[in-house]
N, C-alpha and C positions, 0 to 999 in steps of 0.2 A: 811188330816187331821194330817197325820205322821210329814208334813213336817214344820205344825205349832208346834208340841210339838220338834220335836228336835231347831227349833227358839227359844223356850221358855227356854227348856232344857240349851239351848248355854250360850244363856242371862243369867240364874240364875248362870250361873258356873261364869260367869266373875264378875256378883254382888260378887257372896263368895269369890273369890281370889282379893282383891282389890290392894296387892301390884302387884301381877303377869299383873295383870289390866294396874297398874300406869307405869313398869314398859316398859308393848307393848305398849303403849299410847307413852311413852318416845322415845322407839326408832324409831315408825313409825313418829312421829314430827320433828325428829331429821334427819331421812333420806330425810322428806319432806325441812328443812329448810335446808340441807346439796344440795337437789339439786336446790332450790331458789338460794343458794348462787352461785353456779358454775353453772345457767344462767345466774345470776346481774355478774359476771365474765365474762361471754362471750359477754354481753351484753356492757359492759364497753370498754374490749378488744376492740370490734367490733367498737365501738363509737371513740375509740382512733387510730384505724388501718384508718377508714374515717377518721378524721380531718387531718390525718397524709397522707392521700393519696390526700386529698383537697389541703393540705399546696405543697404539693409535686408536685400535677397536675397542680397549680399556678406559680410554678417557673417553671417545667416544659417550660409550655407555654411563661413564660417570655423569658426565654430562645431562646425556639425557635422562637418567634418573633424577637426576636432581628437579630438571626441568618439568617433567612428569609428578615428582611432589608438590610444585608449584600450582601444575593444573588441581592440584586437589585441595592444596590453599584457595584460590581465586575461586573454585564454585563454590566449599564454605564460606567464602566471606559473600558469597553474591546468595547464597542460602540465609542469612540475616536479614534481609529485606523482606519487611512483609509486604502485604496485596495490596497497601495503601504507598506501597514504593518509598518505605519508611524504614531507614537500616535500625535495629535491634541490638542492642548490645557489641555497639559494634568495636570499642576497646577491649572488655574483655574478651572478645574472640579473636580478636587479633592479636592481643596478647600470648592466649592460647596457643593459636595458628603458630608465632613466632617463635614462641619458643620449643614446639615440634619440629622447626624446621630450620638448622640452622644458618644457610645461606641467605635466608632475607634478611635483609635491614630495614627494610619498611614495608606495610601493605597503607591500599587505601580505596576510596571508593570510589568514584565520577560520575555523578548523575550528570545527565547531558552534556560528558568531557568538561567538567569544572572538579578539578580536585575539591572536595568536601569534606572528605574524610583521612585522616591519616593516624596512623600510630607506628612508633612513637610521636608524637607532636615535637617532641625536643627533635632540634638537629633538624627536622622539614621543615621548619616553618614559613621557608621561599616558597617549599613548593606547592601552598595552600592558596586556592582562591586560581591557580590557573588552569586557563582555558584551552587544552590542547586541543582538540578541534580546529583554534583559531589559533594557535601558533603552525607557521610552515615550518619549522622545523619538524615538529609532532606529528603533526594533522595528518601525512599520506601515511603510515605505521600505522594509526589509530584507526583510520579511514577504512584500512584494508583490513583490520580487525573486524572489523562491523560487517565488509563484505562477504568473509569467509564464514561467518558468524561463530568462529572457534579463537583459541586462544592463539595472539601472534605475538613473539617476544622482539620488542623495537629496541634497536641500539647495535650494539656500545654507541650510548650518547653523556654527552657532557651534562653532568644534573645540576637542576636548580640551587641544589642543598650541595651542592661541590661532586667535586669525583669521576668518576667513567662509572658506567650503571649499565644496567640490562632492565628494559621493564616492562614486563610478564602482563600480556591487557586480555582480560576472558570476557566480550561484548553479555551485555542481560537485558536480556526482551520481556518487558510483561505485557501481556496480552495482545504478542506480536507486534507489541512499541517496544521500538529502539530505549531505554531508560539510562542505559551509562556501563563503565567498565567496573567490574573490581577487578583491582590491578596489584603486583609486587615490582617492590623495587629489589634488583641484588646487584652487589657490588662486583664489579666486574674480576676484580681480585680475588673476591672472595669466591668467586663461581669456578673460575681457575684452578684456585687452591684446593678447593673440593675436587674438582676433576684429576686431581693426581700427579697435574703435571712436574709439580714440583720435588716427588716423588721419582724420579723419570734420572737416570745417569747425564747426566749435564756436560758430561766428557767426550758424549759422542754425540747426542742430539740437542738438538733445542727447538721448540715450538712457534708458531704464528699466528697468529688469530684475525682472523677478515672476512668483510665485509666488501661487495661490489655495492658500488654508488653508482645509483642509474644516472642522476641529475650529474657527478660530475665522470660521468663515463670511465671510473677509472675502481679499480681494487684498495680498500682500505687496511692499513692494516693496526692491529691496538699495539701489540707488543714489541718491546725492544728488538735488534737486529731485523732491524726495517730494508736493508741492505737488498739486492738486488738475490735471490738464492734460485732462478730457473737453470740457471749449469749447476746447481748443485744439486745431488741424489737430494729427492723429497719424497713424501706419501701426502696425501691429502685424502678427506671426508667431509663433505655436506654435511649440515645440521642443517634441517629443513624447519625446524620450530624458529627460527630466526634470521633464515637462508644465508649461516655465517658459513666459513669455511675456517677448519681446523688445519695446519700444515706441520709434518715433521721433517724436522730436513737434518743430513748425514753431516757434522760440521766437518770432518777427516776425511775426503773423498777419495785423497790420496793414498790412505789407507788400503782399500780395494784393488791397488795398483799395485802397496808392495806385497801385501798375497800373493801376487803370481808371479811376479818379478823373478825373485827369487827361484821357486822353484821353473821357472822359465827356464834362468841361466841355466841351474842346474841341467834341466833336461836336455839344454844344447849341449853342458859339458862332458854329461851324460855321451850324446850320438856322440860327439867329438869322442870318444874314450874307445866306445861298443865299434867307431869308424877303423882308430887305429890298432882295436884288440883284431878287427875280422884280417885289419890287413898283417897283422902279428901270427893268426892262427894262418895263415895260407901258406905264410912264409915257415912258421915254428911248427910240425904234425903235434909233434907232440904237447905244445901249449893250446894244440886244439882239441885234444882228447880232454885235456884238461879243464878246457871249458867245457866239453861237454857234463864231464862230471860237474862242476856247477850249473850248468841247466837241471839238469837230471834231480841236481837238491829243490832248486825255483821249483821246476813244474811239482816234488813234493810238499814244496810251501802251499802253494796254491792249491795244490790236492787239499790240504788240510783246510787250509781258507774256505775251499769252498765245501767240505764238510759241515765248518760253524755257519756257514752260510744257510745249510739247505735246513741245518738243523733248529737257527734262531730265523727262518723267516717269519717273516708276520700272516703268510699265507699256507695253509695249507699243499705239502709236495711230497710227488711219491713216485716213485719208481716199479713199474710195473712191468710183471710177464703180458703180454700180448694176446698168449695163447691158453695160457691158464686162466689170467686174470688174480693170481697170485701176487701180495705185495712183496717186491725183495728189496725194497728202501723205500723207510717214509716216515716224516720229519715228527716233530712233538705236537706241531699247530694243526694235521693233520689227526691227531689221537686226541688230540684234545675236544676238537669240531664232534667227533663220535662220539667220544666217550671211554674209547677203549683204548688201554695201553698198547706199546707196539710189538709186546708178543702177541697179544691176543688177536690187533690188527693182522701177524704176519700167518698168524694160523686159518685165516678170513681169505673173504674175496673179495675182488669190485661189486662183482655180482648180487654180494649176501647182506652186504650194507649199501647198494642203489634201490629205490622205491620200485616197487614192479608194472608202473605203469611210466617208466622214465628207462628202464634198462633197454627194451625192445632196440629204440632209438639210440640210444648208446654203441649197443653191440653195432648195425646197423655200421654207423659211422667209423669205429673201430675196422671192422674188417675191412671199410674201404681204404683207409691208412697201412693197413696190412700189406694190400696188396697194393701200396701205391701209387693207387686213384687217386687221391690226397692227400699234402702235405703234414695237415694239423685239418684240427676241428675244436670248435667250442660249442659248448651248448649249454641253458640254465636246468638244469636237474636237481632230484630231492635223493636225502641219504636220511636213511632212519637209521637213529643214535643208538646206543645199546638200553637207551630208556626207553627204546620205541618214537620218541619222538622224532619232530618232521624238521628237516632243514635241509631248505636252499642253498643253492651252490651255484656259483658261476664257473663252472669245466673248461680248461684250455689240456689239450692233449697233443702232446707232440712227439713227434719217431725216436727215439736214442741209439738201439743198437738193431743190425739188419745183418741177415744168413740168406745166399739168394737173392739177391734181392725183393728179399723181404723183412716187415720188422718184427722183431721177435719182441724188443722190450721198448717203452714209451715210460715218457714223462706226462705225469696229471699234476695242473694244476688247481686247488678249490680256493674260493675267495668266498665267503660265506655271507650272503645277499637273502637270510630270511628277511631280515628291516624293512630292507626295500622292498621285498616280496608283499610283504605286511601292509605297508605304505600303498602301494599299485592299488594294494586289493580295496582298502581303506577308499583312493580317490575315487577308484570302480562302484563305488557302492555309494560313494557320495554323488558319481555325476547320473549315476539311475537314481536315487534320489531327487538331485535337481529336477531330471528329464520330469520325472514321476509330475514334482510339484510343479511342473511348469506346467504342464500337457494338464493340470488334472485341477489346478486352479483356479477359486469360482471369481475372480478377478482377470478381466482380458489383459493379456501381457504380450508383448513384442520384447525382442529380442532383436537387437536392429549392429550397422558397424556405422559408425559416424568418423573414423579414420578419414577417408576422405574429403569428406568436413572441413576435418582440421587441417588437412591438408593446404583447402582451399582458403583457408581464413588467414595461415601464415602465406600465402602467393599476396592474397592482401594486404599484408603485412596490419592485421584487426589484431592480434593475439597479445596480450597484457595491456592494449587500450582499454582507455579510461570505459567503463559501462555503457555513460552517456553518451561518447561518441561513437560507438558502435550499436548501438538501437537508432541513432542519428541519423548512420551511414546505411541502416539497412529500413527506413524509413522512406529514405530518399534514393535509396535502388531496389526497389520490387523484384528487378527480372533477377538480379544477385541474390537477393531470398530464394525466390524460386529454383535458380541455379543450385542452391544449395539443399531444398528441399529434394532435390534430383537425384542428390548425390546418396544421398541416406539408401544404405543398402538392408533390405528384411530378411535374417538369417530366418527368425521361426515368428510365428504368434501361437496364442494355445487355441484351445478350443470355444473356450470365453469370448476369447476376442473373436473369431468369427462369429458367434453370435448377436456380440453385441453390433459388428457392422451387419448381420443378416449374408453371410457371404456361405460360400460352402468348403473352399481351397485358398490356402495359402496363396496361388498363384492368381486367385481371382483377388483377393485382398491387393494384390502388388498390383494387380492390372489396374484397378480405381482405387489405388492409394493418391493422385493426385487429385483423383476427383472427389476425392474425401476431406477435403483439405479447404474451410471457410477462410474468414477473416480473421476469426477469434481464433482458431488456430493456429493463422499465421502470424498473429503476435504472441502468441503463445512456444511458438518457434524463434520465434524472434528471442526471446529470454533463453529458450536453451542455450540458441548462438555466443551468445552475451556471457551466459558460464562458460562454456568450453573456451571462449575469448579469455576468459578472469581465473582455468585450471580450476572453476568447482566440480565437484564427483557428484553432488546431488541439486537436485532441480522442483519443486513442488508448484505446479502452478492448475488454478480451475481454467477450463478455458470450454468451449463449444466446437462438437467433430457433428459429422455429418454421418449418416449409414450408407449402404448399398442405393436407398430409397429417395435418399434427401431430404429426411427427420434428422433433427436436430439433436443432439443428445450432449445435456450436460454431464462432462466428465471430471473427475481430479486423477491429473496430468503429474506421474511420476518417474521423472527418468534419474538412472542409479548405474552408475558405470563399477562393473565388475571386478572381481580385485585383480589386480597383476593386469590389465588394461587400462589402466590412467593414464600414460604416457599416448596410445596410440587407439584408444576409443574403437578399437575393433566389437568390441563387445559391450553393449548397453543392454540391459534391462529396464521396458519403457510400460509402466500399469496405467492404463485409462476407468479406470474405476469408474461405474456409470452411478453419478450423482442427482440423478433428474430428480428423483422421487427428493432425496433430503433438501435440495435446491427449493422443490415446493414446499416441504415441510417448512424449512426455515422461512419461507416466504408469509407462509399462516403464520407462525409463532410471531415473526415479525408487526405482521400487519395485526394481531391479536395486541402486541405489547403496545402497540401504538395506540390500539383504538382504548385498552387497560390508561395508557397511563393521560389520554383525551380525557379520560372518565376521571380519573384524580386529579387533573387539574384545575376540573373544573367545582368539585368539592370544594365550597366555603371554609379551607380549613387545609393545615399542610399535614400529609402526610407522610408516613417514613418507618422505616424496618432499624435495628440494627443489633447488633449481636449484645446478646443477654450478658455476660461476662464483662468485657472491656468498657460497654456500653458506645463502641464504632461504628457509625454510621454507613449500612449500606445505600441506601436509599433516600431520597425527601425528591418531594412532592414541587416542583415547580412554583407551587403559590406560595414556599419559603421567602422568593424573592421579592413579591407581592406586602406580606402582613411585616416581614423583615429587613428585606432589601440585601441580600446574601442572596450569589446565583448557587445552585443544586451543586455546581464544580468547586466553589469557594468551601462547600459544606463540608462534600466527599474528599475536597482533598487531605484533611489533616484527623484524624484520628480521634482527638479529645477538643474537635469545635466546639459540639451543643456543651460540652461542661467548661469551656474555656468562655463560652459567650453566655452564662448562666450570672445573673445580679447575684453581685456579691454577697449579699445579705442574706440572700435564698438556696445558697452554694452548697452547705453545710446540710442543712436542711434535706434539699432536694435528691442531695448523692448519699445521705442515709436509709428516706426513704422507700427510694429506687430499690434496693439493694434488697433490706429487709422485705419488701413487697416481692423480689425477685426470684429472691433464696425459697418463700410460701410457694411459690407458682403460683400466684395469686394477681386478677388484673386487677389495676388500679387508676386512680379519678385523683388531680390534685392538682394546685394552681401555684403558680410560680411566676419571677417575674425574670425576662433577660433583657440584654444591650443589643437593639438594634444597628445597622450600619451604620445609622446618620446620628448616634450616641443616644436615640431617646429611649426609656424605657417600655418596653411593651409585655402586658401581665396575657399570661396564656395557662388556656385547661388544657392540659394534656390527660386521654383518653389513653389507658394505656392495655393492650393486650398479651397476657406471656404463652409464648411458642412453646410445649410442653413434648420432648420427644424422649422416651423410654425415663420419664419420670422425673425429668430432669429440662430444665430450662434452656433452650438453644438460641434465640432472640427475641426479640421486643416489636410488634407492630403498636400505630398506634396512628392520633389527630391532635395536632396543636388546634384548639381553636384563640381566635384573638378577644380575647375579653375587656382590652384593655379601655372602652366605653363603659365597658360594666362596671367597671372596678372605677372608673372617676366617677360616674352615677349614686356608687354606693359610697365611695368616699365623702363626695358633695353632701348625700343625705345622711353621714353616721358625723359629720362636720355643723350643718341645722340640726340636726337632734342631738347633738351636744349645745352647739350654743342654744337652743331653747332649753335645754335644761339648767342651762347655768343661767339663763334669764329668769327659767320661773322659781331656780333656789334666792338668789339676788332677790327677787321679787317677793315670794315669803318672807326674807331676810328685814326687805324693808318694810314690808308690812307689819311685820314685828317692832321694826323701828319707829315707824309713824305711830300707830295705833299705842303705843307704851311712852313715846316723850308727848304725842298732843294730847293722851290722858292725862300724863301731868302736871299739864299746865292746864288744860281744865278742869281741875280736880281742885289745882289751887286757887283758882281765878272762883271757881264755883264755895270756894272753905271762904276767900275773903270776901267775896259779894254776901255771904252768909252770915261773916262777923261785922257786917260794915251793917246792915238791917239791925245787929241784935244791938251795936254799940249805942252807948247814951250821951256823949259825948261827944263835942264837934272836935276835938285835938285826937280821941282815939280815930274818926274817922277820917279826918286829915291823915293820919299814918295807915291808915287801909289800906285809903287811896294811892298815896307814893307808892306803897309794896303791891298795889293792882297793878301802877305804872309798872313797873319792875318786871312782873309778870309775864306784863303784855309787850313787851318791848323785849324777852327770853324767847316767847312763843312768836314773833315778829321772827327773830332770830332764825327760830328752827323753821320756821318757814321758807325763809330765804337760803336755807342750805338744802332743804328738801327739794327745791325750787331745782336749785343749782343742780345736783343730783336727777332730777327725773329730767333735767334737759340731754343730762351728758346722754344719761339710757336712750331715750327719743331721738337723738340727734346720730339717726341712720348713717345718711348721706354726710358724712362729715369730708372736708377738701385737704386731703394730702400734696404737699408741696416739697421739694430738691430743698433740704433745709443747711446752715451750714452750721453745725453743732457749736466751734470755737463761738460763734457768734451769740447764738442765744448763751452760751455760759456766761459771757464779758458781758451780757444787757442783764443776766441775773444779777452777777457781782453791783452791776451801779446800782441797780433797783437796792442793793445788800448795803452798797459803801460802809452806810454808819453806823450798821450794827459790827460789820467786819473790823471798822477801826476803833469803834469803845473796847471790843473783846480781843481784839490783836489774832484775829485769824488769818490764820496760813492759807492758801489756796491752792495747790499746785495741780497741774491740768497734762496730761501727758495724750493729748488729742492732735493728728498729724490738722493743721493748717487748713486742708484742700476736702476734710472729712465730710462730707453732706449723709442726711439719710432724710427718706418720705417719712413727714408727719404733719401733725397739724401745727400750727404757726403754735395757737394759744395753749396749746395741750401741753405743748414739749416745754414753752414758758413756766406753764401752773406746775408742769412737776418739779421742773428743775427748782426752783424759785420753794414748794412745799418742803422736799428733801434735802435744799440746804439749810434753810432756814430752822430747819428742827436738829440739824445737826450744830447750828449756834446756840439753838435754845439751850438744848440738850447736852453743852458742852463741860467739858469736869472740871470742877471749881480749884482743881490743884494741881492742871497743870495747860498748858499754851494748847489752844485749839490749835488743830490740823486736819483739814479735809483734803482728799484724793481721786480727781475725777481719772476717768480712763476709760478707755474702749478696747474690747475684745472679740473676737468671730469665735462661736461655739455652733459645731455645725451647718454652719452656713448661715446662720444670724449672728448681729451685733447685739453687742451686747455691753451697754453703759453701765458704768460701775462707779459709786460715791461714798466714798468709805470716811473714817472719822473715826477719833480718840476720844471720845464724849463719854457719857456716864454708864452707854450700853443700855441694854434689855436682857429681862431674865426672861429667857424663851420659854425652858418650861413651866414658869406661869403663867405667862403673859401671849404664849403666839397664837393664840383665836381671837386676844382682844387686836394685835397690832393694825390689822386693816379694818378693825369693825367702828362704825359709825358713833361717837361719841364715847368711846372704848379710850380709856384712859393708864397710862400704867405710872407717873410719876405723882408726885406732890406738887407739881409748878402752876402756881393761880391762872397762866394763862393756858393750861392745858384743856384744850373743849374737845380734842376725839376726829375731827372734823378732816385734818385736811391732808392726813394720810389715806379715809375713809375717799375723798375725794381723789386725789391723784392713784390710786388702785381703781376706781371705775375711769378714769383717761384713758390707764394703758392699757385695758381688757377693753375698751370701746375702737385701742386702734389697734386692738389683732394679737396684741402682744403680753406678755406677764411678768411681774415683783415679786426678788424671791429677797430675804434679809437672814442675813446671818450678823449676831449680835453676842456679847460679852459681860455679867457686865462688869464695871469700870476699866472695861480694855476699850471700846468701840463700838458702831457698828457698823455693817456693809450692806447697802444697797442693790442689788444689779437687777438692771431694767433690760428686759428682752423687747427688741423691739423688731416684727414682722416685717 
C-alpha cells in the first residue's frame, strides 16, 4: 500500500510540473537518439569496413592466384634443365609458358646468378649476362630466395629493360648444390591490372601498394596518391610472397559523418518535439488521450515488425508452452530445419523432435526455468528431422510469460551447428590419428616447445640477422647456446625415441637431456637456432647424439614446425632417425667406390660409360687426362663432348657405326682419331660393351686404348712398303729400258762389225767406221743418261735447303735468255718475293730448266709463246704450277709416254725423251709428285707438288 501511494505521489508530482517533465523527456529522448545515432554510425562504419575488406580480399586473392601461377611457370622452367645442368628447349617452353600466363612479360634462367637465358630476347637485351648476386640492388632478395629454398618475389624495382616490375625467383638445386634461378618478370602495371584494381569504384576508394625498405627504414609506396593517408579510413593486408602491403583507402571520410549528422539532428529535433509534446499533453488531457492513441498505433506497428522479424529471422525461433511442450508460434527457419510445415509442427511437441539421449537434460533445465531457479539456459542438443536425419543445434531458452511466479511459456532459439559438430568430430579423429601415428611411429619423435628460445633470441636481437652473424655469435658464446638448449621444453616423446636413447619414461629422457648433448649435437642446435632467426619452418641435419649409456648414435635430425604455431614455435616435431647402419653402409660403398676408381685409374686405357641414345657420358676415368689431356670434369660438363672432339674426318663414320651397332644390341670394336687438348691427333681403339635391359640398349661401357704409336709405326711401314713397291716398279721399268736401249746399240755395233768384216773396199770400210763411231757416240750418250738416272735413284741422303723460289726462276730465265729473246717468249711470274721452299738446289734448277725449256721448244708456231708460273697451296702442300700456250699434248694417246725414258710424242728432231723422265725422277726423289694437264693446240700445265 505504501509503494502504491509513493507511485501515485510521484506521478502527480510530474503532472504538476509540465516544464520539468518536458525537459526530462527531452534529455532522455536526446540520449536515446544519440545512442541510436552512435549505433548507426558503428553499423555504417562496420558495413564500409566489411565492403573494403571484401574488395581487398578479392584483389589479394587475384594477386595471390597470379603469383601461384608463376610458381608453376618457374617450376616448369626448372624442369627444362637436364642432369648435366644444361637447359633444353628453353625458348619453346618459355613461349608456351608465356602464352598460358598473360601477366608474365619475360622468363629467365639464371645459372650461378647470371642471366643467361631470356625469353623473349627482344626488349630484354639489357638484362642479359647481369650478375644479380653481384648487384647490391638485387643481391639481398636473391639470397633470401636461396636461404629459404623457396620462390620469392623481389621488388617492385626498376628493370634493366625499363619500367617497374616484380621478379619472381625460384632457386634450383642440382645434387644438393645451388645451380641458379628460374625467374619470371611481371610488370607492376600488369600485375595490378590483373588483380582487378581498375574495376573498383574509384569514386569511393583508391589503392596503395607498398613495401618496407629495411635499408631506408621506411615504407616505400609505388602507386600515385602517395600523400599521407594515416588519418584517412583505410584497411590493409600483407602479401607474404614479396613482403608487400596492399592498402585500400576511403576517399571521402566526411561521408560517414554526413550519414549520422542528419539523423542526429533529426533525433534532437524529435526529442525537443517530444519534450514540447509532453509539456502540451500534461497541460491538455484531451491531447494526452490523442497521444495515447498514437502510441497504441506505434505499438501495433512494432508488433507487426516483430512478426516480420520473427518469421524472417536467420535462426529458428519458437514460442513453446512450458508445461505441455507444444509449439504456440514457430517461424519458417525452425520448420525448415526439421523438415515439417508449420501446421505439422503445431501438432507435435518439442519432446517428439528431440533426440532421446538429449531429452532428459533439456527437461531438467526447463524444470529449473519454470520454477525460477535459472533465468535462461543454453545447450547443444540433437533434433530428429522428418526424414529421420540428425541435426545438431545450439539451443537458447528464455522465459516469456509467467503466472504465479512460474514460467508458463518460453522462447526457444535454435542455431544449426551440424557442420561445426562434424568439423569437431573430424578434428577429434585427426588428433587421435596424430597421437597414434606419433606414439607408434618407428622413427623416434619428440614434440618440443621452442617459444622461450625464440623469445630469448629476440632479447638478444638476433632475429632476422644474417646467418653467419648468428652462427659466429653462438660459436663465441657457448654459455648462451647452453641456455638456449635449457629453454627447450619437452612436451612428449614416442616409444621409438625412448628405445633409441635407452630410457623407460619421458621423465627420464627429460632428466638426462643435457647429458645426451655432445659437441656434434651442439653444432646441429646452432643450425636450428640460425633457422629460427631466419624464420625457417624446417631444418634437416645429419648429427650425432648420445644415449643414456654414453654411446654415440648417427641420426638424421628433422625439425618441423606444426601448422598454426609458425610464429610462437610452441609445438615443434623433431625426428631423430637412427642412420648409424646407413652411415656405415655409405662408408663401405664409398670405400668400395674409391677402390674401384683406383683400380680403374690404373688400367692403361680410358674406362667410360655413356647413355645409349644420346652418347652423353656419365663416367670417364682419370686416365683421360694422361692420354688426351682433358680432365674428367671437363669431359662430363658437356653432353656432346666426345662427339665434339672426334677428328672431323672420322666423325660421320664413327657416329653412324656406333648408332648401327647399338641399335642391333651388338658389342663393337673400332678405331678412330680424337683431337687432344694440345690439338694433337690421338688414335684410339674403342672396345664397347652394350648394356641391355628388356631387350633394349640402355647404356654403353667401354675402354679407349691409345694406339697412336702403333698407327704411326703402321703408317711408316705402309710408307716404306709403298716406297719399296714404287722403287721395284721403277727398277723393273728401268731394267726394261736398259735392256732395250743397250741391246739396240749392241745389235747395231754387231751388225756394223759384221759388215766391216765382209766389206771388200776401203771406202766401204771407211763408211762403216764412221757409222760405228756414230753408234758408239749414241751408246755413250745413253750410258750417260742411264748413269744420271741411277745417280738420282741412289742419292738417298739428298740435302734440302730453304731456297728462295723467285731467285731460282730468275736464274733459269737468265740461262735461257737467248732462246727467250729469239722466240719472243713472255714469262709471267705470280710468286711473292719472300717465298721459300725446302728443296735440293741442283734438282730445283734442273726441274725448272727442263719444264721451261720444253715450253719454249714446243711453242705454237702461229702465236706468241706465253709461260705463266704461279704458286698455290692444296691440302697444306705447296703446288708450283707452270703453264704455256704451246702445241699441247694428246693425253689420250700419249698419257703413258710423257714421263717415260726416250718417249717422244712430237716430230721435233731435238726431242730425245729424257728431260721429263729425269725431272719426274728428281721430283719423286724429293718426296713430291708431278701431274700434267694438256689439250692439243691449247697448251700444257705442269703441277709440281712439293713435300
